[in-house]
N, C-alpha and C positions, 0 to 999 in steps of 0.2 A: 545719535550718529556715532560712528566709530572715530575716536580721536587717535588712538594708538594702542601700544602694548607695553606691559611692564615685565621685565625679566631680570634674573640675577646675573652674576659674573660668568656663569656657564651658559648663558642665553637660554635658561630654562624658565618657562612661563611662571609667574607668581600670581596666584589667585588671592582674592580678598585683600588686596592692597587698597588702603584708603587714600584718596586723592582729593585735594581741595583746590579749586581754581579761584584766584583773586584778581581783581582789576581795580586800580585806583584805591587800594586799601580795603575794598569790600569783597566779601565772599559771594561769588555769583553762582557757583555750582560745586557739588560734591559727587564723587563716584567711587565705586568699588570694582576692582577688576573681576572678570569672569574666570571660569576654570581654565581658559586658554590665555589668561593674562590680558584680555582685551579691556579697553577703557571706552565706555560709552557716555557721552554727555551732550547736552544741548547748549552750544556756545555760539555767540555771535562773533564775527570776524574781529581780530585784534590781538594784542599781546597780553599774556597772563603770567602771573606768578603761581606756580604749582607746588604744593607741599605734598610729599609722599610719605606714608608711614606704614610699616608692617613689623610685627614682632619678630625679632631675630635678624633684622636687617637695619642698615643705617638709614635713618630718616634724612631727608634732604629737601631743599627748596631749589627750584630751577626756574629760569625764565623760559616760558613756552613761546616759541617763535610766532611771528604773525600768523594767525590762524585763519584759514579760509573755510567757508561753510562745508565744502566737500573736498578735503585734502586728498590729493592724488596718491600720496605716500603717507601711511600712518606713522606717527611719531613713536620712537622707541625709547621709552624711559628705562633706565638701568639702576638697580639697587645693588649694594654690596652686602653680602652676608657678614655676620659678626665673626666669622672664622679668622683666626690670626694668620697673617701672611706678610711677606716682605721680600725685598730684593735690593741689591746694590746697583747704583747707576753712576758711571758705567759698570757693567758686570765684569770687565777685564781692564786692568791698568798695568802700568809699570811701577816698579818700586819707587817710592817717593811721590807718586801721583795720588790724587784724591778721588774718592767716590762718595756719593751721598747715599746713606741708608734710608730706605723708604719702607716704613713699617706701618701696617694697618692693624690697630688694636683698639678694642672698645674699653679697655681698662689699662692701668699702668703696667708697664713691662720693663724687664731688665734685658739689656743687650750686651753681649760679650763677643769677642772675636777669637776664633780658634784656628790653628793650622792643622790640616789633616794630612799626616804622614803615616808612619807606622803606628803612631798613636795620635789621639786628639790632644793637642797641646794648647793650653790657654795662652793667648798672646796678651790680652788685656781685657779688663772690664771697661766697657764704654760708658755705662751708667744706667740709671733708671729714667724712664721717660713718661711724663704725664703733663697735663696742663690744668689750668684753673677751672675750666668749664667741664661739665659732664661729657664723657665720651669724646673729649676734645682732641685726642690723638687718633681718632677714627679717620680713615681716608674716605674720599668720595670719588667714584669713577664717573667719567663722562657718560652722557647718553649716547645712543647710537653704537656704531661698530668701532670700538677702540682697539681691536686687535691689529688694525692697520697703523694706528697713530700712537699707541701706548696709553697706559692708564693715567698718566699725568698726575701722579701722586706728589705731594708736598708743594703743589703749585701755590704761589702767593695769591691770596684772594679767597682760596678755599680753606686755608689753614694759616696759623700764625707763622710768619717768617722766622720767628725766634726758634722754632722747632725744626727748621731745616738743618740737618746735621751732616757733617763730612768727616770721613776717616782717611788718614794718610796710609798708603800701602806700606807694609813692612819691607825691610831691605831684602829679606830672603824670599826668593821665588817659591811658588807652590800653590796648592789648592787650599784656600782658606774658607771658613764657614762662619757666618754670623749666627749666633744663638739668641733667639728672642723668647722670653718666658714671662708670662703674665702673673699677676698676683694670685690668680686662682689655679695656676699650674699649667695652663695651656702652653705648648711648645711648638716653635717653628724654626727651621734652620734653612739658610740659603747660601749658595756658593759665591765665591769671589776669586777670580783667577788673577794671580799676581805674576807678571812676567818680570824678568830682571831689567834693571836700567841699562846694563851691558852684560854680555854673556859671562857666566861664571862657572859653567860645567861643560863636560865634553858631549853631553847628550841633551837634546831638546825633546820635550814631550808636548804633544798637541792635544789640548782639551777639545772635545767635539761640540763646541758651543753652537754651531749651526744646527746640529741634530737636536740639541736641547730645545732650540727655538722651534724647529719644525714640528716637534711632538707636543709643544706647549699649547694647550687648548684654553688657557685662561682668557676669558672674554667671549668664549663660544666658538672659536675657530682655531684650527691647526692645519697642517698639511694633510691631515687625515680625517678631519671633521669640518664640514662646511668650507672646504679649501678654496672655493671660488668666491666666497662671501656669505654673510649671514642671510638666511632665507627671510621671506617677508614676515613670518610669524615665529615667535619663540618656540622652542621644543617643549612638547608635553610628554611624549614617550619616544625615546631615542630610536627604538627598534622600528617604530611606525613612521617617524618623521624624517630621520636623517637619510640623506641620499646614499651614503656608504652601505646601508643595509638593504638597498633595493635591488642590487645586482651582484656581480662577482667580486672577487677580492680587489680588483683594480677599478671598480666602478667609479670611485671618486676621481680617477685620473684619466678619464677618457675625453678630455676637453682640450682645446688648443692652449698653449702656454700663456697666451695673452689674457686668458680668462682667470688665471690664478692671482688672487689678491696678495698684497704684501703682508708679511707677518712682522709685527714690531717685537724687537728684543726687550722693549721697555714694559715688561709684564712679570709678575711673580711666576716662578716655575715650581709648581707643586711636586712634579715628578723628581726633582732634585732634593727634596726634603729628606733628611736623615734623622731618625729618632735619636734623642739624646743618649740613651744607654748603649747604642750600637757601636761596636768596635770593628776594626778592619777585618778580623778573622771570623766575624759573625756572618750568618747567611744573609743574602741580599733579598729583602722582602719587596713585594709589590710588583706591579706591571712595569712601570717606567724605570724604577731604580735599577733594574737588572741590565739596562743598556745605556744608562746616562751617568751623571756624575757619581752616584753612589758606587757603581761598578768600576768606573775609572779610578776612583780612590783606591781600590784594591791593588791595582797595578802600581800606583805610586807608593803604597805601603810596602809592597814587595821590593821595590827598588831601594828603598831606605833600609829594609831588613838585610838586603844583600850587599849593601855598601856602594850602590851606584848613585852618584850625584847627578842632578838633572835641573834644567830650567824648564818651567811650564809656561806655555803660551796659549792664547785663544786662537781660534781659526781666523778671527778678524785681524789679529796681529800678522799672521801669515799673508792674508789677502792684501793688507795695506803696506807690506814690505818692512814691517817692524821686526820681523824674525829674519835675521841674517844667517841663512843656512851655512854659509862659508865658514862661520865661526864654530861650527859643531862637527863632530866626527860621525854622529848618528842622529836620526830623527825617528821618534816613535809615534805611531798612530794608535790610538787607544779604543778599544771596545766596539764603537759603532759610528765611524766618521762618514755617514751616508751622504751628507750634503756639502758639496764643495763648489767654490767658484772656479771659473776657467783660469783665472789668474793664479789661484792657489796651485792648481794642477800643473800648469806649465812651469811655474817656479820650481816645484819639487822635481818634476821630471827632468828639467834641464840640469838641476844639481846632481841627480843620480847619473844621468847619461853622460854629461859633459865634464863634471867636476869631481867625479869619484865619490859622490855622496852615498851614505849607507842608510837604508830605510828599513825599519822594522814595522810591519803592518800586523798588529796584534789584535785585530778585530775581525768583524764580518760585515757583509753588505756595505762595503766602503766605497766612497766616491761614485755612488750610483746615480746621483741626480745633481744637475747643475743648478746653482743659485745665483741670483743677481743681488748685489747689495745696494742699498740707498744710504750711504754714509754708514754710521755706526748704529743707526736706530732701527733699521728694518731690512728684510730680505724677501725675495720672491723666488719660490721654487718652480722650476720649469719641469713640471711633473707629468706632462702628457706621456702615456705609454703607447706603443705602436698598436696594441690591440688588447682586448680584455684577456685576462689570464696570464699564463706564463710567457716569458720572453722567448722561450724555446721555439725554434723554427721561424722566428721573425728576422727581419733584416738587421735589427739592432740587438746588441747584447744587454743594453741597459738604457735608462733615460739619459745618462751622461753620454753614452755612445751616440744616441740620436741627435744630441745638440752639439757634440764636439768629437770625442773619440772614446773608444772603450777603455775603461779604467784598467783592464787587464794589460794594456800596453805598459803601464807603470807597476801595478801590483803583482802581475803574473797570474792573477785570478780575478774572477768576477762573480757576483751573486747570481744564483739560479734558485727557482722555487723548490727544487728537489731537496727533501730533508727539512723543509721549513717547519719550525715549531717542534722539532725533535732534538734529542741530545744523546751523545754516545761517546765512548772513548775513541782514540785514534789507533790505527794499526800501522806498524812500522813497514815502510816500503824499501828504504835504503839505509840499513843499519850501519854500513861502513862510513857514512858521511860524518864529517866532524861535528855536526850539530848534535849527534847522539853520543859524543865522547863522555865517558864517565857514567853513562846511564845503565850500562849492562844490557841494553835492549838489543834484541835480534830481530831479523825480518819476521813479520807475522805477530810479534809480541804486541800487546795492547798497553796503552798508557793514557793518562788523562781521565781516570774514572771519577775522581773527587771533584766536586764543584760546589760553590756557594750560591749558585744561580737557582733561585726558587721558582721563577716563572716557568723555566724549561729545564728541570733537573735531569741529570743523567750523564754528564760528561763534558769534556773540554771542547768537543765538536758539536756545536748546537745553536739553537735559537734561529739564526740565519747563517748560512754557510756559503762559501765561495769555492769555485772550481776553475781549472784551466779552461781556456777558450781558444779559438783560432787567433785571437789578438794577443795571446801570451807571447812574450819575447822568445826568440829562438834560444835554445839551451836552458829553458826553464825546467828544473829538476823536481820531480815529485818525491818528497821525503817521507810523507805519511798521509794516510787518508782516514777520515772518520768513518765509523761503521753505522752511520745513520740509515734509516729506512729508505728504500727506493733509490739506492746509490746516491743518497743526498749528503754524504759526509764531506766535511771540509777537506780541501786538498792543501796540505802544508807544502810550500814550494820555496825554491831558492834559485836565483839567477845572478849573473855578474855582467857588468858592462865593460866595454873596451877601455874606458877611462879609469877603471879600478873601482867603479861603483858596484853596489850589490843591494839586492832586495831579498828579505826574508818575510814570507807571509804565512800567518797561521790560518787565516781565512775563516774565523769563527768568532761570533759575538761572545761566546761563553769562555773563551781562552783566559781573559783576565780574571774571571770568576773562579778559575781553577789554580791560578798561579801561586797563591799563598798556601794552599793545602795539598797540592799534588806534587810530589818530589820530582817526577819526570818532566812535567810542564815547567817547573821552576828551573831544573838543570838545563833543559834545552834552551830556554830563554836566556839564561845566564851565559851559556856557550856562545850564543849569537852576539850578545852585547859585548862580551869580552873580545871576541874576534873583530867586531866592527869598531871597537874603540882602541884596539891595539894593546 
């Protein structure tokens, strides 16, 4: 009879896993998983201790719950591969607060803390970590769907409490990374967002921590893969099995909001890993790195190169009210802030409209989907789209517009499908505007040719781009437009409010990937920051 399935941390079926079922200290059955990870065994009702073993994966023992002869839902056993991984928890703190580092390694490892600014600067060596038993610093993931609840690493009872480790956040705000390296040379890095205990700079920068989580598929789910929950059987071939490949581009998002399951922040983020030799001016490799923390680091490096001091915050800080916008002259949104809560949006909009706040939106496809938080541990994306395919011609301009209002009301622009996955330079539309001061650019001239973005190379207008819409505030000025195919170029815009507030939007994910190496992108951003900070 079918007992259940065995899968790895990506919810991929594991074949030829050896299982032994024990009761009252006696072995009563053994089994090996099939090609689809299925477990078949003849068992009588009752509770069992099950031992699972497979080369290249962490062996473990679990208590198999009370078993009925014909279970209505097969049990989902999960094994964790031997790949090095880790994360800090919480992933964002204030200076002086503590986080626990949670590292999975099957051999002794060295852990260090670095600050990522213009250069990677070693803050301190945290130490070497091992235990007396073999593979004793290996973590164990829960069975079932832990994308909703977290991986539960370092839990007392599954590991020695003596190896639960905490690190106190440094005084200086910024983007920090833990470097874990094993005896055999395997390397994994993971970010830590340190906000100030009190404001120290004129500019606040927001790390797109919600986007990092929405794209994180560790455990087998993200907002793009199995967004409504894990399917009944593990994946054997993604192209054949996953729902996202059975229809159009938005096929994963054609369901009511209530069907989208929560995504825990308490998971490693492989997309934020930065290889040890990489420096800020190097190309951004990989799929996720081009729009997540590795790309955001490039903007922070540029700010330090140009002499702009800043305080870094997570989006959870903004949501919870820990970011006091009144203490800052300007707020910067970085690279790809796609997922925002309603509270975040209303807070920033009120600051810009009523309090004279200055906003720099230096990304693309921002504020496109509303999220709901469950404390600091998880969020749920309200991802239903009005119809399959483009938002064009629909009643709503975005998912955020469907649940609240169009993000163009704040940003001046909103994402459209036109130009997606292309990149190009911008063409100047209003050369006499002060944003172009000192550039020597004239109307029709091109800028933003250089880019570190390797996923979609070709220029500062790219990957995903935003344009003006009927919801853009009156007086929104078009400064430049990307030359992407199908009129899909990003629209660089500017508008002011009656309170003295102002918004500058680049409208492109690839803008921060150009800022370190394109002189015009650098000068335009510098002009805006100097103007906004007085």
